[in-house]
C-alpha positions in Angstrom: 40.5 65.6 10.3 38.6 66.1 13.5 39.6 69.8 13.6 38.3 70.4 10.1 35.0 68.8 11.1 34.8 70.9 14.2 35.4 74.1 12.3 32.8 73.1 9.7 30.2 72.4 12.5 31.0 75.7 14.2 30.5 77.5 10.9 27.3 75.6 10.3 25.6 76.3 13.7 26.9 79.9 14.1 26.4 81.2 10.6 24.1 79.0 8.4 21.6 77.7 10.9 21.8 77.6 14.8 22.2 74.1 16.2 23.3 72.2 19.3 26.6 73.4 20.8 26.2 72.1 24.4 24.7 69.3 26.4 22.1 71.7 27.8 20.5 71.7 24.4 19.4 68.1 24.8 18.4 68.1 28.4 14.8 69.5 27.8 14.2 66.5 25.5 14.5 64.4 28.6 12.9 66.7 31.1 9.6 67.1 29.3 8.8 63.4 28.9 10.1 62.8 32.5 7.7 65.4 33.8 4.7 63.8 32.0 5.6 60.3 33.1 5.3 61.3 36.8 1.7 60.5 37.8 -0.5 63.3 39.2 -0.8 61.4 42.5 2.9 62.1 43.1 3.2 65.6 41.7 0.2 67.9 40.9 0.0 70.1 37.8 1.3 73.2 39.5 4.1 71.3 41.2 5.2 69.7 38.0 5.2 73.0 36.1 7.0 74.9 38.9 9.8 72.3 39.0 10.3 71.3 35.4 9.5 74.4 33.4 12.2 76.7 35.0 14.7 73.9 34.4 13.8 73.6 30.8 13.9 77.3 30.3 17.3 77.6 32.0 18.8 74.8 29.9 17.5 76.4 26.7 18.8 79.8 27.6 22.3 78.3 28.3 22.1 76.4 25.0 21.1 79.6 23.1 24.0 81.5 24.6 26.4 78.7 23.6 25.3 78.6 20.0 24.7 82.3 19.6 21.1 82.2 18.6 17.8 80.3 18.7 16.6 77.5 16.4 13.2 76.2 15.6 13.5 72.9 17.4 14.5 74.4 20.8 11.8 77.1 20.6 9.2 74.4 19.8 10.3 72.4 22.8 9.8 75.4 25.0 6.4 76.2 23.6 5.3 72.6 23.8 6.5 72.4 27.4 4.5 75.5 28.3 1.4 74.1 26.6 1.6 70.6 28.2 2.7 71.7 31.7 0.8 75.0 32.1 -2.1 75.3 29.7 -3.2 71.7 29.9 -2.9 68.7 32.3 -2.5 65.7 29.9 -2.3 63.3 32.8 -5.9 64.1 33.8 -7.7 65.3 30.7 -6.0 63.8 27.7 -7.0 60.5 26.0 -5.5 58.9 22.9 -8.1 57.8 20.3 -7.2 54.5 18.7 -9.0 52.1 16.4 -10.6 49.4 18.4 -9.5 45.9 17.9 -12.6 43.7 17.6 -12.2 40.1 18.4 -14.3 37.2 17.0 -15.9 36.8 20.5 -17.0 40.5 20.5 -18.5 40.1 17.0 -20.5 37.0 18.0 -21.7 38.7 21.2 -22.6 42.1 19.9 -23.5 41.2 16.3 -21.7 41.9 13.1 -19.8 45.2 12.4 -21.3 47.1 9.4 -19.0 47.3 6.4 -17.1 50.5 6.3 -17.7 51.4 10.0 -14.7 51.8 12.2 -14.8 51.5 16.0 -12.7 53.7 18.2 -11.8 53.7 21.9 -10.2 56.2 24.2 -7.0 55.5 26.1 -6.5 57.8 29.1 -3.3 58.3 31.0 -2.0 54.8 31.8 -1.4 53.7 35.3 1.3 51.2 34.2 4.7 52.7 33.5 5.5 50.4 30.6 2.3 51.7 28.9 2.7 55.2 30.1 6.0 55.8 28.3 4.8 55.1 24.8 1.6 57.1 25.6 3.7 60.1 26.6 6.1 59.8 23.6 3.2 59.6 21.2 1.7 62.7 22.7 5.0 64.6 22.3 5.2 64.0 18.6 1.4 64.7 18.0 1.9 68.5 17.6 -1.6 69.0 16.1 -3.1 66.7 18.7 -4.8 64.6 16.0 -6.7 61.7 17.4 -6.4 63.0 21.0 -9.1 64.1 23.3 -8.0 67.1 25.3 -11.1 68.2 27.2 -11.6 71.2 24.9 -15.0 70.8 23.2 -14.0 72.8 20.1 -11.1 70.3 19.5 -12.7 67.1 20.7 -15.7 67.2 18.5 -13.4 66.9 15.5 -11.7 63.8 16.8 -11.0 61.3 15.6 -10.2 62.8 12.2 -12.1 60.9 9.5 -9.8 59.3 6.8 -9.7 61.1 3.4 -10.8 59.3 0.3 -8.1 58.6 -2.3 -9.3 61.4 -4.5 -9.5 63.9 -1.7 -6.1 62.9 -0.5 -4.5 63.3 -3.9 -6.1 66.8 -4.3 -4.9 67.8 -0.9 -1.4 66.5 -1.6 -1.1 68.2 -5.0 -2.3 71.5 -3.4 0.3 71.2 -0.7 3.0 70.4 -3.2 2.2 73.4 -5.4 2.1 75.6 -2.3 5.5 74.4 -1.1 7.0 74.9 -4.5 5.8 78.5 -4.6 7.1 79.2 -1.1 10.5 77.6 -2.0 10.8 79.7 -5.2 10.0 83.0 -3.5 12.3 82.4 -0.5 15.1 81.0 -2.8 15.2 84.3 -4.7 15.5 86.2 -1.4 18.3 83.8 -0.2 20.1 84.3 -3.5 20.1 88.1 -3.1 20.8 88.2 0.6 24.6 88.3 1.4 23.9 86.8 4.9 23.4 83.4 3.3 26.5 83.6 1.2 29.2 85.8 2.8 30.8 84.5 6.0 30.7 86.6 9.2 27.7 88.6 7.9 25.6 89.6 10.9 22.0 88.5 11.0 21.1 92.1 11.9 23.0 93.6 8.9 20.8 95.9 6.9 19.8 94.5 3.5 17.2 95.1 0.8 16.7 93.4 -2.5 18.3 95.5 -5.3 16.0 96.9 -8.0 17.7 94.4 -10.5 16.2 91.5 -8.5 12.8 92.2 -10.1 10.9 92.5 -6.8 8.0 94.9 -6.8 8.7 98.3 -5.2 5.9 97.8 -2.8 7.5 94.6 -1.5 10.9 96.3 -1.2 9.4 99.2 0.8 7.6 96.7 3.0 10.8 94.7 3.7 12.5 98.0 4.6 10.2 98.5 7.5 10.9 95.0 9.0 14.1 94.2 11.0 16.5 92.1 9.0 16.7 89.5 11.8 12.9 88.8 11.5 13.1 88.7 7.7 15.9 86.1 7.7 14.5 83.9 10.4 11.1 84.0 8.6 12.8 82.9 5.4 14.4 79.9 7.2 11.1 79.0 8.9 9.1 79.2 5.6 11.7 77.0 3.8 11.5 74.4 6.7 7.7 74.5 6.6 7.7 74.0 2.8 10.2 71.2 2.8 8.4 69.3 5.7 5.0 69.8 4.0 6.4 68.8 0.6 7.8 65.6 2.0 4.5 63.9 2.2 3.0 65.3 -1.0 6.0 65.2 -3.3 5.4 61.6 -4.4 2.1 62.6 -5.9 3.7 65.0 -8.4 5.3 62.4 -10.8 2.2 60.2 -10.5 -0.1 63.2 -11.4 2.2 64.3 -14.3 2.3 60.7 -15.6 -1.5 60.5 -15.5 -1.8 63.9 -17.2 0.5 62.8 -20.1 -1.5 59.5 -20.3 -4.8 61.5 -20.5 -3.4 63.8 -23.2 -2.2 60.8 -25.3 -5.6 59.1 -25.0 -7.4 62.3 -26.1 -5.1 62.7 -29.1 -5.8 59.1 -30.2 -9.5 59.7 -29.8 
């Protein structure tokens, strides 16, 4: 039983989508938060980057060689490590923006809080380790740095992000859902026609173009012929991942919107 699972996993990570095949794949997920948890009084920005970034890169190169390719998650870890260790110094310039908890004493001392007004406060790099760890872990999952001050005026003036109204949120969610469905439809047609996604042992660099019977415009086929197959296939996987992740938050609005549309049509017919 274990042998069949091992073979299935080997086929999954080496043919369908690259994935972890060694311990070195997971080491960067420990190195990056460890680097950010070390205070700048102990290691400066240049020292932290010169120590941890080569280690992260070496682990990922070994992991990529073991699994025979690269994947989105490991590349994202490398990029995020470069941004946080080289481009910025979160321990000195970053602050987390959180909603301020106003006590009854503060209200009596400073007056009442106007209705609808939200107070925020900045939380810089904590000196206490127990507070520093959740601060760092929250930073690592904040890929868009929403509700974070970074020291960059072009970014900081948009923080904190004002909450959307219910109508604006529904419009945005429906737009994202439609966009995701279109991306999934187009990429699914390419996946259906590409033998790399169906025939085992097909190389990711194997030449392939959509046949004329697939219905693709000739200009699209000629454009794809000028792009290396590896780039086309990795782009298809990346687009599908983006569409699925984006659709995850907006998908629940689709049945609600369709129900409201049917309800509106029935009301109009009765009128």
